[in-house]
Backbone as a printed PyTorch tensor [residue, N CA C, xyz], in Angstrom:
tensor([[[  0.8280,  -1.1900,   0.0000],
         [  0.0000,   0.0000,   0.0000],
         [  0.8700,   1.2510,   0.0000]],

        [[  2.0050,   1.1920,   0.7300],
         [  2.8970,   2.3410,   0.7990],
         [  3.4750,   2.6620,  -0.5730]],

        [[  3.8250,   1.6220,  -1.3430],
         [  4.3980,   1.8660,  -2.6680],
         [  3.3600,   2.4610,  -3.6190]],

        [[  2.0870,   2.0970,  -3.4460],
         [  1.0370,   2.6710,  -4.2890],
         [  0.8880,   4.1560,  -3.9950]],

        [[  0.8930,   4.5420,  -2.6870],
         [  0.7530,   5.9540,  -2.3610],
         [  1.9500,   6.7610,  -2.8290]],

        [[  3.1460,   6.1650,  -2.7650],
         [  4.3300,   6.8700,  -3.2470],
         [  4.2400,   7.0520,  -4.7550]],

        [[  3.7590,   6.0290,  -5.4550],
         [  3.6050,   6.1190,  -6.9060],
         [  2.5960,   7.1960,  -7.2720]],

        [[  1.4700,   7.2300,  -6.5740],
         [  0.4480,   8.2380,  -6.8450],
         [  1.0010,   9.6300,  -6.5530]],

        [[  1.7460,   9.7780,  -5.4620],
         [  2.3520,  11.0590,  -5.1330],
         [  3.3590,  11.4520,  -6.2040]],

        [[  4.1250,  10.4940,  -6.6790],
         [  5.1120,  10.7810,  -7.7240],
         [  4.4360,  11.2730,  -8.9950]],

        [[  3.3260,  10.6560,  -9.3620],
         [  2.6010,  11.0970, -10.5590],
         [  2.0890,  12.5150, -10.3510]],

        [[  1.5720,  12.8000,  -9.1580],
         [  1.1120,  14.1530,  -8.8570],
         [  2.2360,  15.1670,  -8.9670]],

        [[  3.4140,  14.7940,  -8.4840],
         [  4.5530,  15.6920,  -8.5800],
         [  4.9850,  15.8870, -10.0270]],

        [[  4.9690,  14.8180, -10.7920],
         [  5.3560,  14.9160, -12.1990],
         [  4.4450,  15.8880, -12.9230]],

        [[  3.1620,  15.7470, -12.6940],
         [  2.1920,  16.5790, -13.3890],
         [  2.3010,  18.0250, -12.9370]],

        [[  2.5660,  18.2540, -11.6480],
         [  2.5920,  19.6160, -11.1420],
         [  3.9000,  20.3360, -11.4250]],

        [[  4.9610,  19.6100, -11.7750],
         [  6.2390,  20.2470, -12.0720],
         [  6.2060,  20.7340, -13.5060]],

        [[  6.2730,  22.0230, -13.6990],
         [  6.2390,  22.5730, -15.0450],
         [  7.4820,  22.2680, -15.8480]],

        [[  8.6080,  22.0270, -15.2010],
         [  9.8570,  21.7690, -15.9080],
         [ 10.0460,  20.3290, -16.2970]],

        [[  9.1200,  19.4830, -15.9670],
         [  9.2660,  18.0750, -16.3330],
         [  9.0710,  17.9320, -17.8260]],

        [[  9.9280,  17.1550, -18.4440],
         [  9.8480,  16.9870, -19.8930],
         [  9.6920,  15.5230, -20.2210]],

        [[  8.6820,  15.1780, -21.0200],
         [  8.4870,  13.7780, -21.3670],
         [  9.4930,  13.3110, -22.4090]],

        [[  9.8380,  12.0690, -22.3350],
         [ 10.7150,  11.4420, -23.3140],
         [  9.9250,  10.3410, -23.9820]],

        [[  9.8710,  10.3450, -25.2920],
         [  9.1110,   9.3290, -26.0130],
         [  9.8760,   8.0210, -26.0330]],

        [[  9.1670,   6.9290, -25.8270],
         [  9.7870,   5.6110, -25.8760],
         [  9.9590,   5.1950, -27.3270]],

        [[ 11.0780,   4.5820, -27.6210],
         [ 11.3310,   4.0940, -28.9660],
         [ 11.2300,   2.5900, -28.9850]],

        [[ 11.2390,   2.0290, -30.1920],
         [ 11.2220,   0.5830, -30.3240],
         [ 12.4500,   0.0000, -29.6500]],

        [[ 12.2620,  -1.0570, -28.9070],
         [ 13.3670,  -1.6920, -28.2090],
         [ 13.6600,  -1.0350, -26.8770]],

        [[ 13.1450,   0.1780, -26.6540],
         [ 13.2540,   0.8290, -25.3610],
         [ 14.6950,   1.0270, -24.9170]],

        [[ 15.6110,   1.3160, -25.8620],
         [ 17.0230,   1.4820, -25.5280],
         [ 17.3720,   2.9600, -25.5080]],

        [[ 18.0350,   3.4390, -24.4410],
         [ 18.4520,   4.8340, -24.3860],
         [ 19.5070,   5.1250, -25.4510]],

        [[ 19.4810,   6.3400, -25.9800],
         [ 20.4740,   6.7310, -26.9740],
         [ 20.8720,   8.1790, -26.7420]],

        [[ 21.7040,   8.7160, -27.6250],
         [ 22.1300,  10.1080, -27.5200],
         [ 21.7690,  10.8840, -28.7730]],

        [[ 20.6590,  10.5620, -29.3990],
         [ 20.1990,  11.2380, -30.6090],
         [ 19.8110,  12.6770, -30.2830]],

        [[ 20.1680,  13.6150, -31.1490],
         [ 19.8760,  15.0220, -30.9240],
         [ 18.5080,  15.3800, -31.4910]],

        [[ 17.7510,  16.1590, -30.7470],
         [ 16.4470,  16.6400, -31.1910],
         [ 16.6510,  17.9320, -31.9720]],

        [[ 15.8010,  18.1830, -32.9620],
         [ 15.9450,  19.3840, -33.7820],
         [ 15.6700,  20.6540, -32.9860]],

        [[ 14.9120,  20.5760, -31.8990],
         [ 14.6070,  21.7690, -31.1100],
         [ 15.6210,  21.9910, -29.9960]],

        [[ 16.5980,  21.1190, -29.8700],
         [ 17.5730,  21.2350, -28.7970],
         [ 18.9700,  21.0270, -29.3570]],

        [[ 19.9140,  21.7860, -28.8410],
         [ 21.2930,  21.6320, -29.2890],
         [ 22.0140,  20.5300, -28.5320]],

        [[ 21.5620,  20.2280, -27.3390],
         [ 22.2410,  19.2460, -26.5020],
         [ 21.5210,  17.9000, -26.5940]],

        [[ 22.2620,  16.8200, -26.8430],
         [ 21.6120,  15.5060, -26.9230],
         [ 21.1530,  15.0310, -25.5480]],

        [[ 20.1280,  14.1990, -25.5520],
         [ 19.6430,  13.5970, -24.3150],
         [ 20.3640,  12.2660, -24.1540]],

        [[ 21.1220,  12.1230, -23.0890],
         [ 21.8520,  10.8880, -22.8360],
         [ 21.2430,  10.2130, -21.6110]],

        [[ 20.3160,   9.3030, -21.8430],
         [ 19.6310,   8.6350, -20.7390],
         [ 20.5580,   7.7230, -19.9500]],

        [[ 21.6600,   7.2980, -20.5600],
         [ 22.5920,   6.4070, -19.8620],
         [ 23.2610,   7.0910, -18.6730]],

        [[ 23.3930,   8.4220, -18.7250],
         [ 24.0420,   9.1460, -17.6330],
         [ 23.0580,   9.5640, -16.5370]],

        [[ 21.7800,   9.2470, -16.7130],
         [ 20.7580,   9.6540, -15.7430],
         [ 20.3790,   8.5010, -14.8260]],

        [[ 19.8520,   8.8620, -13.6590],
         [ 19.3650,   7.8540, -12.7130],
         [ 17.9810,   7.3940, -13.1610]],

        [[ 17.8480,   6.0850, -13.3880],
         [ 16.5830,   5.5260, -13.8600],
         [ 15.7610,   5.0620, -12.6670]],

        [[ 14.4970,   5.4720, -12.6360],
         [ 13.5710,   5.0410, -11.5870],
         [ 12.3810,   4.3680, -12.2460]],

        [[ 12.3130,   3.0540, -12.0830],
         [ 11.2240,   2.2960, -12.6910],
         [ 10.0530,   2.2160, -11.7280]],

        [[  8.8720,   2.1770, -12.2700],
         [  7.6510,   2.0820, -11.4810],
         [  6.4630,   2.0590, -12.4150]],

        [[  5.3610,   2.6090, -11.9710],
         [  4.1780,   2.7030, -12.8200],
         [  4.5240,   3.4360, -14.1160]],

        [[  5.2890,   4.5010, -13.9920],
         [  5.8590,   5.2260, -15.1290],
         [  7.3650,   5.3060, -14.8980]],

        [[  8.1520,   5.0850, -15.9300],
         [  9.6080,   5.1240, -15.7920],
         [ 10.0850,   6.5670, -15.8650]],

        [[ 10.8940,   6.9480, -14.8810],
         [ 11.4260,   8.3050, -14.7940],
         [ 12.9380,   8.2680, -14.9000]],

        [[ 13.5100,   9.3330, -15.4330],
         [ 14.9550,   9.5060, -15.4840],
         [ 15.2740,  10.8270, -14.8030]],

        [[ 16.1610,  10.7930, -13.8100],
         [ 16.5570,  11.9920, -13.0870],
         [ 17.8970,  12.4760, -13.6190]],

        [[ 17.9260,  13.7010, -14.0970],
         [ 19.1540,  14.3240, -14.5680],
         [ 19.6100,  15.2890, -13.4820]],

        [[ 20.5180,  14.8270, -12.6340],
         [ 20.9720,  15.6410, -11.5050],
         [ 21.7870,  16.8480, -11.9710]],

        [[ 22.5270,  16.7110, -13.0790],
         [ 23.3570,  17.8120, -13.5720],
         [ 22.5160,  18.9860, -14.0630]],

        [[ 21.4510,  18.6980, -14.7910],
         [ 20.5920,  19.7450, -15.3500],
         [ 19.4190,  20.0960, -14.4390]],

        [[ 19.1600,  19.2700, -13.4210],
         [ 18.0180,  19.5000, -12.5450],
         [ 16.6960,  19.2390, -13.2350]],

        [[ 16.6610,  18.1970, -14.0860],
         [ 15.4460,  17.8820, -14.8330],
         [ 14.9790,  16.4690, -14.5340]],

        [[ 13.6830,  16.3020, -14.7000],
         [ 13.0370,  15.0030, -14.5500],
         [ 12.4330,  14.6460, -15.8940]],

        [[ 12.7910,  13.4700, -16.4250],
         [ 12.3000,  13.0200, -17.7220],
         [ 11.3610,  11.8520, -17.5130]],

        [[ 10.2630,  11.8550, -18.2450],
         [  9.2540,  10.8030, -18.1780],
         [  9.3140,   9.9850, -19.4520]],

        [[  9.4520,   8.6670, -19.3190],
         [  9.3980,   7.7960, -20.4910],
         [  7.9390,   7.5280, -20.8000]],

        [[  7.5350,   7.8880, -21.9960],
         [  6.1340,   7.7690, -22.3830],
         [  5.8000,   6.3130, -22.6810]],

        [[  4.7310,   5.8000, -22.0740],
         [  4.3150,   4.4210, -22.3730],
         [  3.7080,   4.3380, -23.7710]],

        [[  3.5940,   3.1310, -24.3360],
         [  2.9950,   2.9900, -25.6650],
         [  1.5100,   3.3550, -25.6570]],

        [[  1.0150,   3.7920, -26.8150],
         [ -0.3960,   4.1620, -26.9460],
         [ -1.2910,   2.9470, -26.7350]],

        [[ -2.4480,   3.1790, -26.0790],
         [ -3.4020,   2.0970, -25.8490],
         [ -4.6190,   2.2060, -26.7520]],

        [[ -4.7140,   3.2950, -27.4990],
         [ -5.8700,   3.4760, -28.3740],
         [ -5.5280,   4.3520, -29.5600]],

        [[ -6.4850,   4.5040, -30.4550],
         [ -6.2540,   5.2930, -31.6640],
         [ -6.3000,   6.7960, -31.3980]],

        [[ -6.8180,   7.2130, -30.2640],
         [ -6.9500,   8.6410, -29.9640],
         [ -5.7250,   9.2110, -29.2640]],

        [[ -4.6170,   8.4800, -29.2520],
         [ -3.4060,   8.9580, -28.6040],
         [ -3.3760,   8.7070, -27.1110]],

        [[ -4.3400,   7.9650, -26.5790],
         [ -4.4010,   7.6980, -25.1410],
         [ -3.2530,   6.7850, -24.7240]],

        [[ -2.5070,   7.2180, -23.7060],
         [ -1.3900,   6.4370, -23.1900],
         [ -1.7580,   5.6910, -21.9210]],

        [[ -2.7800,   6.1560, -21.2190],
         [ -3.2080,   5.4970, -19.9940],
         [ -3.9520,   6.4510, -19.0830]],

        [[ -4.6360,   5.8810, -18.1000],
         [ -5.3650,   6.6650, -17.0970],
         [ -4.7240,   6.4260, -15.7440]],

        [[ -4.5770,   7.4920, -14.9600],
         [ -3.8680,   7.4190, -13.6890],
         [ -4.6040,   8.2380, -12.6330]],

        [[ -4.4230,   7.8650, -11.3700],
         [ -4.9390,   8.6740, -10.2680],
         [ -4.0390,   9.8840, -10.0910]],

        [[ -4.6300,  11.0300,  -9.8260],
         [ -3.8900,  12.2750,  -9.6330],
         [ -4.2630,  12.8490,  -8.2730]],

        [[ -3.2550,  13.0530,  -7.4380],
         [ -3.4600,  13.6290,  -6.1140],
         [ -2.4940,  14.7950,  -5.9720]],

        [[ -3.0070,  15.9420,  -5.5830],
         [ -2.1390,  17.0850,  -5.3310],
         [ -2.0810,  17.3210,  -3.8340]],

        [[ -1.0020,  17.9140,  -3.3780],
         [ -0.8670,  18.1490,  -1.9520],
         [  0.2050,  19.1740,  -1.6580]],

        [[  0.2940,  19.5570,  -0.3960],
         [  1.2880,  20.5230,   0.0530],
         [  2.3030,  19.8370,   0.9600]],

        [[  3.5640,  20.0260,   0.6470],
         [  4.6100,  19.4770,   1.5070],
         [  4.7860,  20.3770,   2.7350]],

        [[  4.7290,  21.6800,   2.5060],
         [  4.7970,  22.6430,   3.6000],
         [  3.6050,  23.5790,   3.4680]],

        [[  3.2700,  24.2630,   4.5350],
         [  2.1220,  25.1580,   4.5070],
         [  2.4580,  26.5090,   5.0910]],

        [[  1.4410,  27.3440,   5.2360],
         [  1.6290,  28.6830,   5.7930],
         [  1.6520,  28.6820,   7.3130]],

        [[  1.0710,  27.6650,   7.9090],
         [  0.9920,  27.6360,   9.3640],
         [ -0.1640,  28.4580,   9.8950]],

        [[ -1.0540,  28.8640,   9.0290],
         [ -2.2050,  29.6560,   9.4230],
         [ -3.4610,  28.8630,   9.0950]],

        [[ -4.1530,  28.4070,  10.1210],
         [ -5.3140,  27.5560,   9.9230],
         [ -6.4470,  28.2340,   9.1550]],

        [[ -6.7490,  29.5300,   9.3840],
         [ -7.8540,  30.1440,   8.6450],
         [ -7.6400,  30.1650,   7.1280]],

        [[ -6.3930,  30.2200,   6.6850],
         [ -6.1120,  30.2430,   5.2500],
         [ -6.3780,  28.8710,   4.6390]],

        [[ -6.1490,  27.8260,   5.3970],
         [ -6.4190,  26.4750,   4.9290],
         [ -5.2750,  25.8180,   4.1880]],

        [[ -4.0900,  26.4200,   4.2300],
         [ -2.9240,  25.8320,   3.5680],
         [ -2.0200,  25.1850,   4.6120]],

        [[ -2.5140,  24.1310,   5.2110],
         [ -1.7620,  23.4420,   6.2500],
         [ -0.8150,  22.4230,   5.6390]],

        [[  0.2710,  22.1520,   6.3520],
         [  1.2730,  21.1940,   5.8880],
         [  0.6740,  19.8010,   5.7740]],

        [[  1.0230,  19.1170,   4.7070],
         [  0.5910,  17.7420,   4.5210],
         [ -0.8370,  17.5800,   4.0430]],

        [[ -1.5280,  18.6770,   3.7750],
         [ -2.9200,  18.5700,   3.3410],
         [ -2.9520,  18.0940,   1.8860]],

        [[ -3.9000,  17.2320,   1.5760],
         [ -4.0220,  16.7720,   0.1900],
         [ -5.3190,  17.3090,  -0.4070]],

        [[ -5.2640,  17.5480,  -1.7030],
         [ -6.4260,  18.0620,  -2.4200],
         [ -7.3090,  16.9270,  -2.8930]],

        [[ -8.1550,  17.2510,  -3.8490],
         [ -9.0490,  16.2380,  -4.4040],
         [ -8.2680,  15.2090,  -5.2020]],

        [[ -8.7340,  13.9880,  -5.1530],
         [ -8.1740,  12.9320,  -5.9880],
         [ -9.0430,  12.8200,  -7.2250]],

        [[ -8.4090,  12.7670,  -8.3730],
         [ -9.1490,  12.6560,  -9.6200],
         [ -8.4180,  11.6960, -10.5510]],

        [[ -8.9930,  11.4560, -11.6950],
         [ -8.3940,  10.5730, -12.6920],
         [ -7.9400,  11.4260, -13.8670]],

        [[ -6.6870,  11.2230, -14.2910],
         [ -6.1580,  11.9480, -15.4400],
         [ -5.7530,  10.9600, -16.5280]],

        [[ -5.8050,  11.4330, -17.7570],
         [ -5.3570,  10.6540, -18.9090],
         [ -4.0980,  11.2910, -19.4600]],

        [[ -3.1170,  10.4690, -19.8040],
         [ -1.9690,  10.9400, -20.5720],
         [ -2.3140,  10.7050, -22.0330]],

        [[ -2.1870,  11.7740, -22.8460],
         [ -2.6060,  11.6820, -24.2440],
         [ -1.5790,  12.3860, -25.1360]],

        [[ -1.2220,  11.7360, -26.2410],
         [ -0.3580,  12.3440, -27.2510],
         [ -1.2170,  13.1050, -28.2460]],

        [[ -0.8970,  14.3830, -28.4350],
         [ -1.5820,  15.1990, -29.4340],
         [ -0.4920,  15.9190, -30.2220]],

        [[ -0.2660,  15.4610, -31.4400],
         [  0.8100,  16.0290, -32.2460],
         [  2.1510,  15.7670, -31.5900]],

        [[  2.8960,  16.8380, -31.3570],
         [  4.2110,  16.7040, -30.7330],
         [  4.1790,  17.0990, -29.2580]],

        [[  3.0040,  17.0070, -28.6390],
         [  2.8660,  17.3770, -27.2260],
         [  2.2270,  16.2480, -26.4340]],

        [[  2.5650,  16.2150, -25.1640],
         [  1.9450,  15.2910, -24.2240],
         [  0.9750,  16.1030, -23.3800]],

        [[ -0.2830,  15.6710, -23.3290],
         [ -1.2950,  16.3540, -22.5290],
         [ -1.6560,  15.5130, -21.3180]],

        [[ -1.8780,  16.1760, -20.2050],
         [ -2.4510,  15.5420, -19.0250],
         [ -3.8510,  16.1240, -18.8920]],

        [[ -4.8560,  15.2820, -19.1470],
         [ -6.2530,  15.7120, -19.1460],
         [ -6.9700,  15.1550, -17.9250]],

        [[ -7.6730,  16.0280, -17.2240],
         [ -8.5070,  15.5770, -16.1090],
         [ -9.8430,  15.1100, -16.6640]],

        [[-10.2070,  13.8820, -16.3420],
         [-11.4840,  13.3470, -16.8020],
         [-12.6340,  14.0490, -16.0860]],

        [[-13.7320,  14.2310, -16.7840],
         [-14.9380,  14.7890, -16.1910],
         [-15.7690,  13.6190, -15.6690]],

        [[-15.6300,  13.3340, -14.3770],
         [-16.3240,  12.1940, -13.7880],
         [-17.7090,  12.5500, -13.2610]],

        [[-18.0920,  13.8250, -13.3850],
         [-19.4200,  14.2310, -12.9220],
         [-20.5250,  13.7690, -13.8720]],

        [[-20.1810,  13.6350, -15.1380],
         [-21.1730,  13.2400, -16.1390],
         [-20.6580,  12.0180, -16.8880]],

        [[-21.2670,  10.8730, -16.6170],
         [-20.8580,   9.6180, -17.2490],
         [-22.0900,   8.8580, -17.6950]],

        [[-21.9480,   8.1230, -18.7760],
         [-23.0260,   7.2520, -19.2450],
         [-22.7020,   5.8430, -18.7660]],

        [[-23.4380,   5.3840, -17.7770],
         [-23.2160,   4.0460, -17.2230],
         [-24.1010,   3.0590, -17.9680]],

        [[-23.7180,   2.7840, -19.2030],
         [-24.5030,   1.9210, -20.0690],
         [-23.5650,   1.1400, -20.9800]],

        [[-24.0830,   0.1050, -21.5810],
         [-23.3040,  -0.6770, -22.5450],
         [-23.3760,  -0.0730, -23.9450]],

        [[-24.2620,   0.8770, -24.1410],
         [-24.4720,   1.4760, -25.4590],
         [-23.3230,   2.4280, -25.8070]],

        [[-22.5470,   2.0600, -26.8170],
         [-21.4220,   2.8960, -27.2480],
         [-21.8750,   4.2660, -27.7550]],

        [[-22.9680,   4.3880, -28.5150],
         [-23.4140,   5.7280, -28.9400],
         [-23.7560,   6.6420, -27.7520]],

        [[-24.3710,   6.0980, -26.7120],
         [-24.6860,   6.9110, -25.5300],
         [-23.4130,   7.3490, -24.8170]],

        [[-22.4650,   6.4340, -24.6670],
         [-21.2030,   6.7810, -24.0020],
         [-20.4500,   7.8360, -24.8010]],

        [[-20.4100,   7.6820, -26.1240],
         [-19.7150,   8.6470, -26.9730],
         [-20.3990,  10.0130, -26.8980]],

        [[-21.7370,  10.0410, -26.9370],
         [-22.4750,  11.3060, -26.8640],
         [-22.2050,  12.0190, -25.5430]],

        [[-22.1740,  11.2750, -24.4490],
         [-21.8910,  11.8730, -23.1440],
         [-20.4630,  12.3890, -23.0890]],

        [[-19.5200,  11.5970, -23.5780],
         [-18.1070,  11.9830, -23.5720],
         [-17.8950,  13.2490, -24.4050]],

        [[-18.5750,  13.3520, -25.5380],
         [-18.4090,  14.5150, -26.4130],
         [-19.1720,  15.7400, -25.9190]],

        [[-20.1650,  15.5590, -25.0550],
         [-20.9690,  16.6790, -24.5630],
         [-20.3460,  17.3940, -23.3770]],

        [[-19.4930,  16.7090, -22.6210],
         [-18.9150,  17.2990, -21.4170],
         [-17.3980,  17.2590, -21.5280]],

        [[-16.8030,  18.4280, -21.5400],
         [-15.3720,  18.5630, -21.8150],
         [-14.4980,  18.0580, -20.6760]],

        [[-13.2970,  17.6460, -21.0540],
         [-12.2500,  17.3460, -20.0810],
         [-11.4340,  18.6180, -19.8900]],

        [[-10.5440,  18.6250, -18.8990],
         [ -9.7040,  19.7930, -18.6430],
         [ -8.2420,  19.4130, -18.8230]],

        [[ -7.5280,  20.1600, -19.6360],
         [ -6.0900,  19.9470, -19.7910],
         [ -5.4070,  20.6780, -18.6440]],

        [[ -4.7020,  19.9280, -17.7880],
         [ -4.0570,  20.5560, -16.6360],
         [ -2.5530,  20.7070, -16.8310]],

        [[ -2.0060,  20.0830, -17.8670],
         [ -0.5940,  20.2560, -18.1980],
         [ -0.3690,  19.8230, -19.6300]],

        [[  0.5130,  20.5170, -20.3270],
         [  0.9100,  20.1350, -21.6850],
         [  2.3900,  20.4290, -21.8310]],

        [[  3.0950,  19.5400, -22.4840],
         [  4.5270,  19.7360, -22.6620],
         [  5.0250,  19.1050, -23.9410]],

        [[  6.1690,  19.5970, -24.4200],
         [  6.7370,  19.0570, -25.6520],
         [  7.3370,  17.6700, -25.4280]],

        [[  7.4490,  16.9330, -26.5110],
         [  8.0410,  15.5970, -26.4600],
         [  9.4150,  15.6710, -27.1080]],

        [[ 10.3900,  15.0880, -26.4520],
         [ 11.7340,  14.9740, -27.0240],
         [ 12.0870,  13.5100, -27.1090]],

        [[ 12.5790,  13.1000, -28.2330],
         [ 12.9880,  11.7070, -28.4080],
         [ 14.4030,  11.5160, -27.8980]],

        [[ 14.6080,  10.3800, -27.2500],
         [ 15.9450,  10.0640, -26.7440],
         [ 16.5970,   9.0470, -27.6470]]])
């Protein structure tokens, strides 16, 4: 249970860190030093600390960056997977009326990782309106009628 909560917290941190950059997985899943056209410096995953888990992360201590290895697509719409998202505060203001107390956690929700063009989106699912039926047209109509929220978007760099 402890490892699940750490994993969920890690995903929350990944999503909330604006400087986190996703790394696309290649065939064979082997790290390389290929240069991206938008960057002058190659990404060398071999020199980074690899952390395997629900999502594989690479820590670049020299640059102070966290890289996410993108899992393979699970559908035709660019969906990579659905994950629990929990936000929280490590430290707070120390003022109870403000409500920003240390260790407080926010709402738990479900987010989807989705590839759209050359960007990775983290979309919050709209769980308030769902079609609990076997009918695909009803589910599609409900899904298309109530929007999701993009809570983070970032560029993809190939390693």
